[in-house]
DSSP file (Angstrom, degrees, kcal/mol; ACC not computed):
  #  RESIDUE AA STRUCTURE BP1 BP2  ACC     N-H-->O    O-->H-N    N-H-->O    O-->H-N    TCO  KAPPA ALPHA  PHI   PSI    X-CA   Y-CA   Z-CA
    1    1 A M              0   0    0      0, 0.0     0, 0.0     0, 0.0     0, 0.0   0.000 360.0 360.0 360.0 146.0  -32.2   29.3  -12.9
    2    2 A V    >   -     0   0    0      0, 0.0     3,-1.4     0, 0.0     2,-0.0  -0.941 360.0-117.6-105.4 123.6  -28.8   27.7  -12.5
    3    3 A P  T 3  S+     0   0    0      0, 0.0     0, 0.0     0, 0.0     0, 0.0  -0.360  92.7   2.3 -61.4 138.1  -26.1   29.4  -14.6
    4    4 A A  T 3> S+     0   0    0      1,-0.1     4,-2.3     3,-0.1     5,-0.2   0.725  80.6 144.7  61.9  27.8  -24.5   27.1  -17.2
    5    5 A I  H <> S+     0   0    0     -3,-1.4     4,-2.3     1,-0.2     5,-0.2   0.872  71.0  52.7 -63.3 -36.2  -26.7   24.1  -16.4
    6    6 A E  H  > S+     0   0    0      2,-0.2     4,-2.0     1,-0.2    -1,-0.2   0.926 110.3  46.9 -65.4 -44.0  -26.8   23.0  -20.0
    7    7 A E  H  > S+     0   0    0      1,-0.2     4,-2.1     2,-0.2    -2,-0.2   0.896 111.3  52.0 -64.9 -39.3  -23.0   23.1  -20.3
    8    8 A A  H  X S+     0   0    0     -4,-2.3     4,-2.6     1,-0.2    -2,-0.2   0.913 108.5  50.9 -61.9 -43.1  -22.8   21.1  -17.0
    9    9 A A  H  X S+     0   0    0     -4,-2.3     4,-2.0     1,-0.2    -1,-0.2   0.891 109.0  51.3 -61.8 -40.2  -25.2   18.5  -18.3
   10   10 A E  H  < S+     0   0    0     -4,-2.0     4,-0.4     2,-0.2    -1,-0.2   0.902 111.4  47.7 -64.1 -41.0  -23.1   18.1  -21.5
   11   11 A L  H >< S+     0   0    0     -4,-2.1     3,-1.4     1,-0.2    -2,-0.2   0.925 110.9  50.1 -65.5 -45.4  -19.9   17.7  -19.4
   12   12 A V  H >< S+     0   0    0     -4,-2.6     3,-1.8     1,-0.3    -1,-0.2   0.873 102.2  63.0 -61.6 -36.2  -21.5   15.1  -17.1
   13   13 A A  T 3< S+     0   0    0     -4,-2.0    -1,-0.3     1,-0.3    -2,-0.2   0.669 106.0  45.6 -64.1 -15.2  -22.8   13.2  -20.2
   14   14 A T  T <  S+     0   0    0     -3,-1.4    -1,-0.3    -4,-0.4    -2,-0.2   0.309  87.2 128.9-106.9   7.5  -19.2   12.5  -21.2
   15   15 A A    <   -     0   0    0     -3,-1.8     3,-0.2    -4,-0.2    -3,-0.1  -0.319  43.2-167.2 -70.0 143.0  -17.9   11.5  -17.7
   16   16 A D  S    S+     0   0    0      1,-0.4     2,-0.3    25,-0.1    -1,-0.1   0.748  87.9   8.6 -89.0 -33.8  -15.9    8.4  -17.1
   17   17 A V  S    S-     0   0    0     24,-0.2     2,-0.5     2,-0.0    -1,-0.4  -0.985  73.4-152.1-144.7 140.2  -16.4    8.8  -13.3
   18   18 A L  E     -a   43   0A   0     24,-2.7    26,-2.9    -2,-0.3     2,-0.5  -0.972   5.3-167.0-122.9 125.3  -18.6   11.3  -11.5
   19   19 A L  E     -a   44   0A   0     -2,-0.5     2,-0.6    24,-0.2    26,-0.2  -0.947   1.4-167.6-107.9 123.9  -18.0   12.6   -8.0
   20   20 A V  E     -a   45   0A   0     24,-3.2    26,-3.2    -2,-0.5     2,-0.5  -0.961  18.2-166.0-110.5 115.7  -20.9   14.5   -6.4
   21   21 A V  E     -a   46   0A   0     -2,-0.6    26,-0.2    24,-0.2    24,-0.1  -0.894  49.2 -12.2-118.6 127.3  -19.4   16.2   -3.3
   22   22 A G  S    S+     0   0    0     24,-3.5     2,-0.3    -2,-0.5    -1,-0.2   0.896  89.9 120.5  66.3  49.5  -21.1   17.9   -0.3
   23   23 A T        -     0   0    0     23,-0.3    -1,-0.2    -3,-0.2    26,-0.1  -0.987  60.7-142.8-143.1 153.8  -24.8   18.1   -1.3
   24   24 A S        -     0   0    0     -2,-0.3    28,-0.3    26,-0.1    -1,-0.1   0.522  42.2-130.7 -86.3  -8.5  -28.1   16.9    0.0
   25   25 A L  S    S+     0   0    0     26,-0.1    -2,-0.0     2,-0.1     3,-0.0   0.825  78.4 112.6  59.5  33.9  -29.2   16.4   -3.7
   26   26 A Q        +     0   0    0      1,-0.1     2,-0.7     2,-0.0    -1,-0.1   0.536  49.2  83.8-109.2 -12.2  -32.4   18.3   -2.9
   27   27 A V  S  > S-     0   0    0      2,-0.0     4,-2.3     4,-0.0     5,-0.2  -0.847  77.5-124.5-102.5 115.9  -31.9   21.5   -5.0
   28   28 A Y  T  4 S+     0   0    0     -2,-0.7    -2,-0.0     1,-0.2    -3,-0.0  -0.776  77.5  22.6-105.7 150.2  -32.9   21.1   -8.6
   29   29 A P  T >4 S+     0   0    0      0, 0.0     3,-1.3     0, 0.0     4,-0.3  -0.987 125.3  50.5 -88.3  -9.5  -32.0   21.4  -11.4
   30   30 A A  G >4 S+     0   0    0      1,-0.3     3,-1.8     2,-0.2     4,-0.3   0.869 105.0  58.6 -59.2 -37.3  -28.4   21.0  -10.2
   31   31 A A  G >< S+     0   0    0     -4,-2.3     3,-0.6     1,-0.3    -1,-0.3   0.765  99.1  60.5 -64.2 -23.8  -29.2   17.8   -8.2
   32   32 A G  G X  S+     0   0    0     -3,-1.3     3,-1.5     1,-0.2    -1,-0.3   0.530  77.1  91.7 -81.1  -5.3  -30.5   16.2  -11.4
   33   33 A L  G X  S+     0   0    0     -3,-1.8     3,-2.3    -4,-0.3     4,-0.3   0.855  74.6  65.7 -59.6 -34.5  -27.1   16.5  -13.1
   34   34 A L  G X  S+     0   0    0     -3,-0.6     3,-1.1    -4,-0.3    -1,-0.3   0.764  91.0  65.7 -61.6 -21.6  -26.0   13.0  -11.9
   35   35 A H  G <  S+     0   0    0     -3,-1.5    -1,-0.3     1,-0.2    -2,-0.2   0.590  91.1  64.5 -75.4 -10.1  -28.8   11.5  -14.0
   36   36 A Y  G <  S+     0   0    0     -3,-2.3    -1,-0.2    -4,-0.3    -2,-0.2   0.554  75.8 112.5 -86.7  -9.0  -26.9   12.7  -17.1
   37   37 A A  S <  S-     0   0    0     -3,-1.1   -24,-0.2    -4,-0.3     3,-0.1  -0.372  79.2-100.7 -64.2 142.4  -24.0   10.4  -16.4
   38   38 A P    >   -     0   0    0      0, 0.0     3,-2.2     0, 0.0    -1,-0.1  -0.209  45.8 -85.7 -61.9 153.8  -23.6    7.7  -19.0
   39   39 A A  T 3  S+     0   0    0      1,-0.3    -3,-0.0    -3,-0.1     0, 0.0  -0.357 118.8  21.2 -57.1 136.8  -24.9    4.2  -18.2
   40   40 A G  T 3  S+     0   0    0      1,-0.3    -1,-0.3    -3,-0.1    -3,-0.0   0.330  87.9 135.5  84.0  -7.9  -22.2    2.3  -16.4
   41   41 A C    <   -     0   0    0     -3,-2.2    -1,-0.3     1,-0.1     2,-0.2  -0.608  60.8-119.9 -72.4 122.7  -20.4    5.4  -15.3
   42   42 A P        -     0   0    0      0, 0.0   -24,-2.7     0, 0.0     2,-0.5  -0.466  28.2-160.2 -65.0 133.2  -19.5    5.1  -11.6
   43   43 A V  E     -ab  18  59A   0     15,-1.5    17,-3.0   -26,-0.2     2,-0.5  -0.977   5.2-167.3-118.9 122.7  -21.1    7.7   -9.5
   44   44 A Y  E     -ab  19  60A   0    -26,-2.9   -24,-3.2    -2,-0.5     2,-0.6  -0.938   5.6-161.0-109.1 127.3  -19.7    8.6   -6.0
   45   45 A V  E     -ab  20  61A   0     15,-2.6    17,-2.7    -2,-0.5     2,-0.7  -0.944  10.2-168.9-108.1 113.7  -21.8   10.7   -3.7
   46   46 A I  E     +ab  21  62A   0    -26,-3.2   -24,-3.5    -2,-0.6   -23,-0.3  -0.902  30.3 125.0-109.2 111.4  -19.4   12.1   -1.0
   47   47 A D        -     0   0    0     15,-1.8    17,-0.2    -2,-0.7    -2,-0.1  -0.954  64.0-123.1-163.1 142.5  -21.3   13.7    1.9
   48   48 A P  S    S+     0   0    0      0, 0.0     2,-0.5     0, 0.0    15,-0.1   0.727 107.3  51.5 -65.3 -18.3  -21.2   13.3    5.7
   49   49 A H  S    S-     0   0    0     15,-0.2   -26,-0.1   -26,-0.1    15,-0.1  -0.981  95.1-123.7-117.5 127.4  -25.0   12.6    5.5
   50   50 A Q        -     0   0    0     -2,-0.5     2,-0.1    13,-0.1   -26,-0.1  -0.576  29.3-154.7 -76.0 106.2  -26.1   10.0    3.0
   51   51 A P        -     0   0    0      0, 0.0     2,-0.4     0, 0.0   -26,-0.1  -0.422  22.3-104.4 -77.0 158.1  -28.6   11.8    0.7
   52   52 A E        -     0   0    0    -28,-0.3     2,-0.5    -2,-0.1     0, 0.0  -0.676  32.8-167.6 -82.3 130.2  -31.2    9.7   -1.2
   53   53 A V        -     0   0    0     -2,-0.4     2,-0.4     3,-0.1     3,-0.3  -0.977   6.0-164.7-120.3 119.1  -30.6    9.2   -4.9
   54   54 A S        +     0   0    0     -2,-0.5     3,-0.1     1,-0.2    -2,-0.0  -0.784  64.5  20.7-104.3 147.7  -33.4    7.8   -6.9
   55   55 A G  S    S+     0   0    0     -2,-0.4     2,-0.4     1,-0.2    -1,-0.2   0.498  95.8  98.5  83.8   3.4  -33.3    6.3  -10.3
   56   56 A R        -     0   0    0     -3,-0.3     3,-0.3     1,-0.1    -1,-0.2  -0.991  45.4-173.4-125.0 127.8  -29.6    5.4  -10.3
   57   57 A R  S    S+     0   0    0     -2,-0.4     2,-0.8     1,-0.2    -1,-0.1   0.800  77.7  58.0 -88.1 -29.4  -28.4    1.8   -9.6
   58   58 A H        +     0   0    0    -17,-0.1   -15,-1.5     2,-0.1     2,-0.5  -0.427  69.1 134.4-105.3  59.1  -24.7    2.3   -9.5
   59   59 A V  E     -b   43   0A   0     -2,-0.8     2,-0.5    -3,-0.3   -15,-0.2  -0.922  37.1-160.0-107.9 128.7  -24.2    5.0   -6.8
   60   60 A Q  E     -b   44   0A   0    -17,-3.0   -15,-2.6    -2,-0.5     2,-0.4  -0.935  11.2-146.9-107.7 126.9  -21.5    4.5   -4.2
   61   61 A Y  E     -b   45   0A   0     -2,-0.5     2,-0.5   -17,-0.2   -15,-0.2  -0.761  12.8-169.8 -95.1 135.9  -21.9    6.5   -1.1
   62   62 A V  E     -b   46   0A   0    -17,-2.7     2,-2.0    -2,-0.4   -15,-1.8  -0.920  10.7-159.2-121.7 100.9  -18.9    7.8    0.9
   63   63 A V        +     0   0    0     -2,-0.5   -17,-0.1   -17,-0.2   -13,-0.1  -0.545  54.7 100.8 -87.6  76.7  -20.4    9.0    4.2
   64   64 A Q  S    S-     0   0    0     -2,-2.0   -15,-0.2   -17,-0.2    -2,-0.1  -0.954  80.7 -89.4-148.2 158.0  -17.5   11.3    5.0
   65   65 A P    >>  -     0   0    0      0, 0.0     4,-3.2     0, 0.0     3,-1.7  -0.408  48.5-105.4 -66.4 158.0  -16.7   15.0    4.8
   66   66 A A  H 3> S+     0   0    0      1,-0.3     4,-2.1     2,-0.2   -19,-0.0   0.840 117.9  64.4 -55.3 -37.5  -15.1   16.0    1.5
   67   67 A S  H 34 S+     0   0    0      1,-0.2    -1,-0.3     2,-0.2     0, 0.0   0.751 118.4  25.6 -62.6 -23.0  -11.6   16.4    3.1
   68   68 A I  H <> S+     0   0    0     -3,-1.7     4,-1.6     3,-0.1    -2,-0.2   0.791 122.5  51.2-102.2 -45.1  -11.6   12.7    3.8
   69   69 A G  H  X S+     0   0    0     -4,-3.2     4,-2.5     2,-0.2     5,-0.2   0.870 104.7  53.9 -67.5 -40.4  -14.0   11.3    1.2
   70   70 A V  H  X S+     0   0    0     -4,-2.1     4,-2.7    -5,-0.3     5,-0.2   0.958 111.2  44.4 -64.1 -50.3  -12.5   12.9   -1.9
   71   71 A P  H  > S+     0   0    0      0, 0.0     4,-2.3     0, 0.0    -1,-0.2   0.888 113.1  54.1 -59.6 -35.0   -8.9   11.6   -1.3
   72   72 A Q  H  X S+     0   0    0     -4,-1.6     4,-2.0     2,-0.2    -2,-0.2   0.935 111.7  42.9 -63.3 -46.3  -10.4    8.1   -0.5
   73   73 A V  H  X S+     0   0    0     -4,-2.5     4,-2.9     2,-0.2     5,-0.2   0.898 112.2  53.5 -67.4 -41.5  -12.3    8.0   -3.8
   74   74 A L  H  X S+     0   0    0     -4,-2.7     4,-2.2     1,-0.2    -1,-0.2   0.887 109.6  48.8 -62.5 -37.7   -9.4    9.2   -5.8
   75   75 A Q  H  X S+     0   0    0     -4,-2.3     4,-1.3    -5,-0.2    -1,-0.2   0.918 112.0  48.9 -65.1 -42.6   -7.2    6.5   -4.3
   76   76 A E  H  < S+     0   0    0     -4,-2.0     4,-0.4     1,-0.2     3,-0.3   0.919 112.4  47.6 -61.7 -44.5   -9.8    3.9   -5.1
   77   77 A I  H >< S+     0   0    0     -4,-2.9     3,-1.3     1,-0.2    -1,-0.2   0.904 109.9  53.7 -63.7 -41.3  -10.1    5.1   -8.6
   78   78 A G  H 3< S+     0   0    0     -4,-2.2    -1,-0.2     1,-0.3    -2,-0.2   0.765 103.8  56.5 -64.7 -26.5   -6.4    5.2   -9.0
   79   79 A N  T 3<        0   0    0     -4,-1.3    -1,-0.3    -3,-0.3    -2,-0.2   0.547 360.0 360.0 -83.5  -7.0   -6.1    1.6   -7.9
   80   80 A K    <         0   0    0     -3,-1.3    -1,-0.2    -4,-0.4    -2,-0.2   0.446 360.0 360.0 -92.8 360.0   -8.5    0.4  -10.6
């Protein structure tokens, strides 16, 4: 069991933008949280290794460590 997974899913369901940072997306149920993001919500996966994401069309990969990728995405989001 993952503590507070239900609360996390509820928060993701209200996201305007979702950043998934530093994960292989192989450990469930936490890896499935990105599927709770609303339709049209931009999803950024930031990881030095590009994990496979199935079932989501609008995933943008940032193949960088978090220390580089997170500021890069925040700057991109701020420019929109």
